ZATORTI-316739 format. One line per 2 residues: number of its first residue (from 1); for each residue x, y, z of C-alpha. Coordinates in steps of 0.1 Angstrom, whole numbers, plus 5000, padded with zeros to 4 digits. Each point is the difference from the previous one (the first is absolute). Layout:
<recs>
NUM) X:Y:Z  ...
</recs>
This chain:
<recs>
1) 4682:9130:2953  4990:5040:5013
3) 5024:5010:5024  5000:5034:5014
5) 5020:5028:4985  5009:5017:5030
7) 5018:4989:5035  4965:4988:5009
9) 4983:4963:4998  4967:4994:4990
11) 4982:4978:5029  5004:4970:4984
13) 5035:5004:4989  5007:5002:5038
15) 4983:4971:5009  5010:4983:4971
17) 5036:5007:5011  4992:4991:5036
19) 4988:4970:4992  5003:4982:4969
21) 4990:4969:5004  4968:5014:5005
23) 4995:5009:4964  4983:5024:4972
25) 4963:5001:5000  4983:5011:4969
27) 4986:5025:5018  5028:5019:5021
29) 4996:5034:5021  5004:5020:4969
31) 4978:5027:5009  5028:5023:4983
33) 4991:4987:4968  4961:5001:5003
35) 4981:5024:4977  4977:5022:5018
37) 4970:4999:4976  4966:5009:4994
39) 4973:4988:5022  4982:4988:4966
41) 5029:4977:4990  4996:4980:5034
43) 4965:4994:4993  4997:4988:4972
45) 5025:4971:5010  4977:4999:5031
47) 4971:4997:4979  5015:4977:4976
49) 5002:4973:5029  4967:5011:5012
51) 4980:4994:4971  5023:4967:4989
53) 4986:4985:5035  4965:5013:4995
55) 4999:4985:4966  5013:4967:5015
57) 5031:5003:4974  5031:4975:5011
59) 5023:5025:4980  5010:5040:5000
61) 5027:5016:4987  5018:5033:5000
63) 5031:5013:4977  5017:5030:5015
65) 5038:5018:4996  4997:5008:5039
67) 5006:4976:5026  4987:5020:5034
69) 4970:5022:4999  4992:5023:5027
71) 4974:5026:5010  4996:5012:5031
73) 4959:5009:4999  4982:4970:4982
75) 4963:5002:5005  4987:4963:5001
77) 4967:5009:5020  5011:5004:5036
79) 4996:5034:5020  5032:5014:4987
81) 5026:4989:4973  5028:4981:5012
83) 5037:4997:4987  5002:4968:4979
85) 5033:4981:4980  5004:4974:4972
87) 5026:4984:4989  5001:4983:4969
89) 5021:4971:4990  5013:4999:4963
91) 5008:5034:4992  4984:5005:4967
93) 4990:4966:4995  4968:4986:5005
95) 4988:4989:5037  4976:4973:5004
97) 4980:4992:5027  4969:4984:5017
99) 4981:5027:5011  4980:4982:5032
101) 5036:4986:5009  5015:5027:5022
103) 5015:4992:5035  5007:5031:5024
105) 5036:5005:5017  5015:5018:5023
107) 5022:5033:4989  5017:5026:5017
109) 5007:5030:4974  4978:5014:4968
111) 5018:5030:4980  5027:5009:5030
113) 4982:4996:5026  4995:4974:5028
115) 4980:4987:5016  4975:4972:5004
117) 4985:4994:4967  4982:4969:4984
119) 5005:4985:4960  4973:4982:4982
121) 5027:4981:4979  4990:4977:4970
123) 5021:4965:4981  5011:5009:4968
125) 4977:4973:4979  5033:4979:4988
127) 5020:5020:5021  5016:4969:5019
129) 4980:5011:5034  5016:5036:4991
131) 4978:5028:5016  4999:5029:4974
133) 4974:5022:5013  4999:5022:5032
135) 4973:5021:5007  5014:5018:5038
137) 4975:5019:5023  5005:5011:5035
139) 4992:4966:5027  4964:5017:5007
141) 4992:5008:4965  5006:4966:4988
143) 4963:4986:5006  4990:5034:4980
145) 5018:4986:4971  4989:4968:5000
147) 4965:5010:5002  5005:5022:4969
149) 5012:4977:4981  4981:4961:5010
151) 4970:5021:5020  4985:4987:5033
153) 5023:4978:5027  4997:4967:4995
155) 4980:4978:5024  5017:4979:5020
157) 4983:4967:4994  4974:4988:5031
159) 4973:4970:5001  4989:4992:5031
161) 4997:4966:4990  4986:4986:5035
163) 4967:5021:4993  4973:4973:5005
165) 4975:5006:4966  4964:4998:5004
167) 4971:5008:4973  4978:5018:5010
169) 4971:4971:4987  5019:4978:5030
171) 4975:4987:5027  5023:5014:5030
173) 4990:5038:4984  4964:4994:5009
175) 4986:5027:4973  4974:4991:4978
177) 4992:5040:4992  5015:5032:4987
179) 5039:5010:5013  5011:4968:5003
181) 5033:5004:4981  5006:5021:5027
183) 4995:4980:5027  5018:4977:4980
185) 5032:5023:5000  4995:5014:5040
187) 5000:4959:5009  5034:4997:4983
189) 5014:5029:5014  4985:4985:5039
191) 5014:4973:4997  5038:5008:4990
193) 5005:5029:5025  4970:5010:5015
195) 4991:5030:4986  4968:5015:4986
197) 4996:5019:4971  4974:5028:5008
199) 4982:5022:4974  5009:5035:5001
201) 5003:5024:4973  5033:5010:5006
203) 5011:4967:4983  4990:5011:4969
205) 5028:5005:4971  4974:5003:4969
207) 4968:5011:5001  4973:5004:4969
209) 4988:5026:4983  4964:4999:4998
211) 4996:4998:4959  5009:4977:4972
213) 4975:4973:5015  5023:5000:5035
215) 5033:4988:4980  5025:5030:4999
217) 5020:4997:5033  5020:5028:5012
219) 5028:4999:5025  4997:5014:5036
221) 5032:5023:5019  4999:4969:5021
223) 5017:4974:4976  5038:5013:5008
225) 4994:4991:5035  4982:4968:4996
227) 5020:4987:4977  5030:5004:5025
229) 4983:4981:5027  4991:4971:4979
231) 5033:4997:4996  5008:5002:5027
233) 4976:4976:5015  5011:4979:4979
235) 5039:5001:5010  4989:4994:5034
237) 4982:4967:4992  4966:5013:5002
239) 4970:4996:4967  4979:5026:4993
241) 4966:4999:4995  4986:5026:4965
243) 4973:5007:4983  5003:5003:4962
245) 4973:5010:4970  4994:4981:4969
247) 4981:5013:4978  4964:4996:5008
249) 4973:5030:4992  4972:4986:5025
251) 5000:5028:5028  5022:5001:5027
253) 4993:4986:5033  5036:4999:5020
255) 5008:5029:5024  5028:5003:4976
257) 4978:5003:4966  5028:4989:4978
259) 5002:4967:5020  4985:4967:4987
261) 5023:4976:5014  5027:4994:5029
263) 5033:4983:4992  5026:4989:5025
265) 5038:5015:4994  5021:4973:5008
267) 5038:5012:4980  5011:5023:4979
269) 5031:4996:4973  5020:5013:4969
271) 4984:4991:4967  5030:4989:4974
273) 4978:4999:4968  4980:5028:5008
275) 5023:5020:5017  4977:5013:5029
277) 4995:4995:5036  4969:4980:5011
279) 4981:4983:5029  4990:4961:5004
281) 4965:4998:5011  4978:4969:5013
283) 4970:5003:4979  4970:4986:5023
285) 4971:4999:4972  5005:4967:4992
287) 4985:4969:5007  5025:4976:5024
289) 5010:4976:4982  5019:5023:4976
291) 5020:5013:5030  5033:4995:4984
293) 4988:5004:4963  4987:5032:5004
295) 5000:5014:5040  5033:4998:5003
297) 5019:4998:4965  5033:5018:4999
299) 4984:5017:4968  4976:5021:5027
301) 5017:5036:4999  4988:5037:4996
303) 5029:5022:4982  5008:5034:5014
305) 5001:5028:4978  5013:5030:5024
307) 4997:5028:4973  4959:4999:4994
309) 4998:4981:5042  4985:4969:4989
311) 5004:4968:5010  4985:4974:4976
313) 4996:4967:4978  4984:4979:4984
315) 4986:4964:5017  5022:4978:4980
317) 4969:4971:4997  4973:5025:4985
319) 5014:5033:4997  4983:5019:5022
321) 5016:5034:5005  5010:5005:5036
323) 5007:5033:5015  5001:5011:5036
325) 4984:5023:5013  5009:4997:5038
327) 5024:4989:5026  4988:4990:5028
329) 5022:5002:5035  5006:4973:5021
331) 4984:5005:5035
</recs>
């Protein structure tokens, strides 16, 4: 066991003397034993975890001769670089973890500096529950670290199961002409919350580029704010009417020329298999007898592509590909 060679004790030695029942933790406060390392070595470990997670791997491994790595200026895509410490167990041995199984824990130090910090900790595979990797950052930088490793924040699971479904072909909708899907969606909304979903070009989150037979979509600058609005409304218990595009090449006829159909968003969540956030919808464009098998099916999902600013997905029973083009405001 390492002890200071002078008259001063390291923090974990002092804590142990005054509270021996507390035992030793695998990552005691040995800031003095940490190695100030190059940023690239920190990023190499982060990239191993990030790529392993993206590829769906159950295991990544490390073999480092240093247990504690620290750098005060690690660039992971924020407004400015951040300080970061990585602790690795199994000195000069292989360390194995599941990249998807990191858990946050509060810390009060990082390399000779006290404060509010958070460690993303990973249990070792075959370690009997022992954490063998810790990535420590300032508390208010933890979300940045999590987003760097795993992408956007996972949606909380929401499903507004008490929203009544209607088909656009239901007699109560009373539509025999065009725009029946929009009328049905607005009826669902009004029956549940009393809201309307008026047409407004400010609702557009994607528009058509008038080339290639009207099939090339472009996101708008309103995508981020409208996405936030959609999430907010669902968290408040309100369904939302959205317009969607699918591959039709006939001339456009809606105010947003990209919109070909309307749906009602009734939920959201995170798909563990696809590793993506999604929105769940009611499909009004099917006959009343298909309420459960098609209209309200739990497979009715559109997936969020945060990087490219699209929300899209295949309709499960016929592979029609929907992309959200407008998110209508509840009024």
